[in-house]
C-alpha positions in Angstrom: 19.5 14.0 16.1 22.3 12.5 14.0 23.3 10.5 17.1 19.9 9.0 17.3 20.0 8.0 13.6 23.3 6.3 14.2 22.2 4.3 17.3 18.6 3.6 16.4 18.0 4.1 12.7 16.7 0.6 12.1 14.4 0.8 15.1 13.0 4.1 13.9 12.4 2.8 10.4 10.6 -0.2 11.8 8.3 2.0 14.0 7.6 4.5 11.2 6.9 1.6 8.8 4.4 0.1 11.2 2.7 3.5 11.5 2.4 3.7 7.7 0.8 0.2 7.7 -2.0 1.0 10.1 -4.6 2.2 7.5 -3.6 -0.2 4.7 -3.9 -3.1 7.2 -7.3 -1.7 8.4 -8.4 -2.0 4.7 -6.8 -5.2 3.6 -7.6 -7.3 6.6 -11.4 -7.2 6.1 -11.5 -7.5 2.3 -12.1 -11.3 2.3 -15.0 -10.7 4.7 -17.1 -8.6 2.3 -19.4 -11.4 1.3 -20.0 -12.4 5.0 -20.5 -8.8 6.1 -23.0 -8.2 3.2 -25.0 -11.3 4.2 -25.1 -10.4 7.9 -26.1 -6.8 7.2 -28.6 -7.7 4.4 -26.8 -5.8 1.7 -24.4 -6.4 -1.3 -20.6 -6.7 -1.4 -20.6 -3.6 -3.7 -22.3 -1.6 -0.9 -19.9 -3.0 1.7 -17.0 -1.9 -0.6 -18.2 1.7 0.0 -16.8 1.3 3.5 -13.4 1.4 1.9 -14.3 4.7 0.2 -15.7 6.1 3.5 -12.4 5.1 5.2 -10.4 6.9 2.5 -12.5 10.0 2.8 -11.8 10.0 6.5 -8.1 9.7 5.9 -8.1 12.6 3.4 -10.1 14.9 5.6 -8.4 14.0 8.9 -4.8 14.5 7.7 -5.5 18.2 7.0 -6.2 18.6 10.8 -3.5 16.3 12.1 -0.7 18.0 10.1 -0.9 21.3 12.0 -1.5 19.4 15.3 1.7 17.5 14.8 3.6 20.7 14.3 1.9 22.5 17.2 2.0 19.7 19.9 4.9 17.6 18.7 4.6 14.1 17.2 3.7 11.8 20.1 0.6 13.3 21.8 -1.5 13.5 18.6 -0.4 9.9 17.8 -1.6 8.7 21.2 -5.0 10.3 20.8 -5.6 9.4 17.2 -4.7 5.7 17.6 -6.9 5.5 20.7 -9.9 6.7 18.6 -9.0 4.1 16.0 -9.0 1.3 18.6 -12.4 2.4 20.0 -13.9 2.5 16.5 -12.9 -1.1 16.0 -15.5 -2.0 18.7 -18.1 0.2 16.8 -17.4 -1.5 13.5 -17.7 -4.9 15.2 -21.1 -4.0 16.7 -22.5 -2.5 13.5 -25.9 -4.0 12.4 -26.4 -1.9 9.3 -24.1 -1.0 6.4 -24.7 2.7 7.1 -23.5 2.2 10.7 -20.4 0.5 9.4 -19.7 3.3 7.0 -19.9 5.9 9.8 -17.6 4.0 12.2 -15.1 3.4 9.4 -15.1 7.1 8.6 -14.5 8.0 12.3 -11.9 5.3 12.6 -10.0 6.8 9.6 -10.2 10.2 11.1 -8.3 8.9 14.1 -6.0 6.4 12.4 -4.7 8.7 9.6 -2.5 10.5 12.1 -0.2 7.4 11.9 0.5 8.0 8.1 0.9 11.7 8.5 3.2 11.4 11.4 5.3 8.6 9.8 6.1 10.7 6.7 6.7 13.8 8.8 9.2 12.0 11.0 11.2 10.8 8.0 12.2 14.5 7.7 12.7 14.8 11.4 15.2 11.9 11.7 16.9 11.6 8.3 18.5 14.0 5.7 16.4 15.2 2.8 18.5 13.4 0.1 17.8 10.1 2.0 14.1 10.5 2.0 13.3 8.3 -1.0 15.6 5.5 0.2 14.1 5.6 3.8 10.6 5.6 2.4 11.4 2.6 0.2 12.8 0.8 3.3 9.6 1.6 5.2 7.7 0.0 2.3 9.0 -3.3 3.5 6.9 -3.1 6.6 4.0 -1.5 4.7 4.2 -4.3 2.3 3.3 -6.8 5.0 -0.2 -5.5 4.9 -1.2 -6.7 1.5 1.1 -9.7 1.9 -0.4 -11.0 5.2 -3.6 -9.1 5.9 -6.0 -10.6 3.3 -4.8 -14.1 3.9 -5.1 -13.7 7.6 -8.5 -12.0 7.1 -9.7 -14.9 5.1 -8.8 -17.4 7.8 -10.2 -15.3 10.6 -13.5 -14.8 8.7 -13.8 -18.5 7.9 -12.9 -19.6 11.5 -14.5 -17.1 13.8 -16.6 -14.7 11.6 -16.0 -11.1 10.4 -16.4 -9.5 13.8 -13.1 -11.0 14.9 -11.3 -9.1 12.1 -11.9 -5.9 14.0 -10.9 -7.4 17.3 -7.5 -8.5 15.8 -7.1 -5.1 14.2 -7.6 -3.4 17.6 -5.0 -5.7 19.2 -2.4 -5.0 16.5 -2.8 -1.2 16.7 -2.6 -1.4 20.5 0.8 -3.1 20.1 1.9 -0.3 17.8 0.8 2.3 20.3 2.8 0.5 23.0 5.9 0.6 20.9 5.4 4.3 20.3 5.2 5.0 24.0 8.3 3.0 25.0 10.6 2.9 22.0 10.2 5.8 19.6 12.8 8.6 20.3 11.8 12.2 20.7 11.5 13.7 17.2 10.8 17.4 17.4 9.8 19.9 20.1 6.2 21.4 19.9 6.0 24.7 18.1 3.5 27.0 19.9 3.7 29.5 17.1 1.8 27.1 14.7 -1.8 28.4 14.6 -4.8 26.1 14.8 -7.2 28.7 13.6 -8.8 27.9 10.2 -7.5 31.0 8.3 -3.8 30.6 9.2 -4.0 26.9 8.5 -5.5 27.4 5.1 -2.8 30.1 4.4 -0.1 27.6 5.3 -1.5 24.9 3.0 -1.8 27.4 0.2 1.8 28.6 0.6 3.0 25.0 0.5 1.0 24.3 -2.7 2.5 27.4 -4.3 5.8 25.7 -4.1 6.0 24.4 -7.7 8.1 21.4 -7.0 5.8 20.3 -4.2 2.7 20.8 -6.3 4.1 19.0 -9.4 5.3 15.9 -7.6 2.5 15.7 -4.9 -0.4 16.0 -7.4 1.2 13.9 -10.1 2.1 11.3 -7.6 -1.4 11.3 -6.2 -2.9 10.4 -9.6 -0.3 7.7 -10.0 -1.0 6.4 -6.5 -4.7 6.1 -7.3 -3.9 2.9 -9.0 -3.3 1.2 -5.7 -6.8 2.0 -4.4 -8.5 1.2 -7.7 -6.9 -2.2 -7.2 -7.8 -2.5 -3.5 -11.4 -1.5 -4.0 -11.9 -3.4 -7.2 -10.0 -6.6 -6.6 -12.6 -8.3 -4.3 -15.3 -7.8 -6.9 -13.0 -8.7 -9.8 -11.6 -11.9 -8.3 -14.4 -13.2 -6.1 -17.4 -11.8 -8.0 -16.3 -12.0 -11.7 -13.6 -14.6 -11.7 -15.3 -16.6 -8.9 -12.3 -17.4 -6.6 -13.0 -18.3 -3.0 -12.3 -15.8 -0.1 -9.3 -18.0 1.0 -7.9 -18.1 -2.6 -8.4 -14.4 -2.9 -6.3 -13.8 0.2 -3.5 -15.9 -1.3 -3.8 -13.9 -4.6 -3.7 -10.6 -2.8 -0.6 -11.7 -0.9 1.1 -12.9 -4.0 0.5 -9.6 -5.9 1.8 -7.7 -2.9 5.3 -9.1 -3.7 5.3 -6.8 -6.8 4.9 -3.6 -4.7 7.4 -4.8 -2.0 10.0 -6.0 -4.5 9.9 -2.9 -6.7 10.4 -0.7 -3.6 13.6 -2.6 -2.8 14.6 -2.3 -6.5 14.1 1.5 -6.0 16.7 1.5 -3.3 19.3 0.0 -5.7 18.3 2.3 -8.5 18.8 5.4 -6.3 22.5 4.5 -6.0 22.9 5.3 -9.7 19.9 7.3 -10.9 18.0 10.4 -9.6 14.5 10.2 -8.1 13.3 12.5 -10.9 14.5 10.1 -13.6 13.1 7.0 -11.8 9.8 8.6 -11.3 9.3 9.8 -14.9 10.3 6.4 -16.3 8.0 4.6 -13.9 5.0 6.8 -15.0 5.6 6.0 -18.7 5.8 2.3 -17.8 2.5 2.7 -15.8 0.8 4.1 -18.9 2.0 1.2 -21.2 1.0 -1.4 -18.6 -2.5 -0.1 -18.0 -3.1 0.4 -21.8 -2.2 -3.3 -22.4 -4.4 -4.2 -19.4 -7.3 -2.3 -20.9 -6.9 -3.8 -24.4 -6.8 -7.3 -22.9 -9.8 -6.8 -20.7 -11.8 -5.2 -23.5 -11.2 -8.1 -25.8 -11.8 -10.8 -23.2 -8.2 -12.1 -23.5 -7.6 -12.1 -19.7 -8.6 -15.0 -17.5 -7.5 -15.3 -13.9 -3.8 -15.7 -14.7 -3.8 -12.8 -17.2 -5.6 -10.5 -14.7 -3.1 -11.4 -12.0 -0.1 -10.6 -14.3 -1.5 -7.2 -15.2 -2.2 -6.3 -11.6 1.3 -7.5 -10.7 2.9 -5.1 -13.2 0.7 -2.2 -12.1 1.7 -2.7 -8.5 5.4 -3.0 -9.5 5.2 0.4 -11.1 3.7 1.9 -8.0 6.7 0.7 -5.9 8.8 3.1 -8.0 6.5 6.1 -8.2 5.2 6.4 -4.7 8.5 6.8 -2.7 10.1 9.1 -5.3 7.1 11.4 -5.7 6.7 11.8 -2.0 10.4 12.4 -1.4 10.6 15.0 -4.2 7.7 16.9 -2.9 9.0 17.0 0.7 12.5 17.8 -0.3 11.5 21.3 -1.3 9.8 22.2 2.0 11.7 24.3 4.7 9.2 24.3 7.6 5.8 23.0 8.6 6.7 19.4 7.7 3.6 18.1 9.4 1.3 20.3 7.3 3.3 19.4 4.1 3.0 15.6 4.9 -0.7 16.0 5.6 -1.2 17.8 2.3 0.5 15.0 0.4 -1.6 12.5 2.2 -4.8 14.5 1.6 -4.0 14.7 -2.1 -3.1 11.0 -2.5 -6.0 9.6 -0.5 -8.4 12.2 -1.8 -7.7 11.4 -5.5 -7.6 7.7 -4.7 -10.8 7.9 -2.7 -12.8 9.5 -5.6 -11.5 6.8 -7.9 -12.3 3.9 -5.6 -15.8 5.3 -4.9 -16.5 5.1 -8.6 -15.6 1.3 -8.4 -18.2 0.9 -5.6 -20.9 2.8 -7.5 -20.3 1.2 -10.9 -21.4 -2.3 -9.7 -18.8 -4.1 -11.8 -20.0 -6.8 -14.2 -16.7 -6.9 -16.2 -13.0 -6.2 -15.5 -12.8 -3.5 -18.2 -13.7 -0.4 -16.1 -10.8 -1.0 -13.7 -7.9 -0.7 -16.2 -9.8 2.1 -18.0 -9.7 4.2 -14.8 -6.1 3.2 -14.2 -5.1 4.4 -17.6 -6.9 7.7 -17.3 -5.3 8.3 -13.8 -1.8 7.5 -15.2 -2.2 9.8 -18.1 -3.3 12.7 -15.8 -0.2 12.0 -13.6 2.1 12.2 -16.7 0.4 15.4 -17.9 0.9 17.1 -14.6 4.5 16.0 -14.4 5.4 17.2 -17.9 3.6 20.5 -17.5 5.1 21.2 -14.1 8.7 20.2 -15.1 8.7 22.8 -17.9 8.3 25.6 -15.4 10.4 23.9 -12.7 14.0 25.0 -11.9 16.5 22.5 -10.6 15.2 20.0 -8.0 15.6 21.6 -4.6 16.7 19.9 -1.4 16.3 21.4 2.1 17.9 20.1 5.2 16.4 19.9 8.7 18.3 21.8 11.4 18.0 20.3 14.9 
């Protein structure tokens, strides 16, 4: 496997990064279409935003099943099946004539598509040493970052030119291209393990045993509450910018792309920081920064000090902090795992998306009339992340690294 890393490391990172971008792209591409979808389906943009929540619930639930499947049958066969389901559901979303029908198809689409995220994180441990995990994940964020950078802008133009149905046609074509790359260019990662049970009781026992690993629990749960800021932003930004601040769908796409630079840039800063500082130190510092930023954001929103520019600046800083917390929290959690990497990656994904999904659902149900609830929920989530980190670290021995033997 070291030979594969030497010869095709860049190609592997590109493919894994594209897999990580499947679900973010599936969310970001149709955000500018909310108003048009709501009009066609005779509902409100707030109700349409629940389709983001249904998608995230599908991701959270689906990953718990894909993790054991990736360990049992290898990495590629589950990927082929899940991405095919995703593509077929694009047609279902396109043909939806009620908001309820859209929510159902988005949920099923997420069940299939979430295999991409689980497999991508799992294969980081397959192809690269444990101590390189944070660096590799940060590099993969470059590809993931293309989603918020390009998708809303492209979605805005697609919606304006051809209508919202074409958003799902384009999405199906993009995932078909990713599936083709998997078939022809991704090296073999790991042999199937027939000893991995797919019965419910053994699966639950495996997940419980992983959660009992204190390092895994501390960084996966703390990181999940930190990561919730991303989905609070994604779910709330269409209402905040287009509904409250009255920007056009095309302008919103440009704002979304501009703010994505914060997440992409800080991921690359993380690569540089890892040359001198540990993942633990970077993560803890970033969490404290996240709390300060969201507190300032809340004070500004509460007092009405933030217009369009101020809101953009605060969102920019929030996303910049996430570029430092996400890769380090995920890497520190995975570094302590010896076996069942698929299940461990699935559990991280379940926790991250599950917490984020609950938070973003609140955004959809609140029916926002002001910006204030968004930074308030961001601050609460950040404080919980810090509390779990500090509590866990007091009982945590030295950070543990495990290597994969091939």
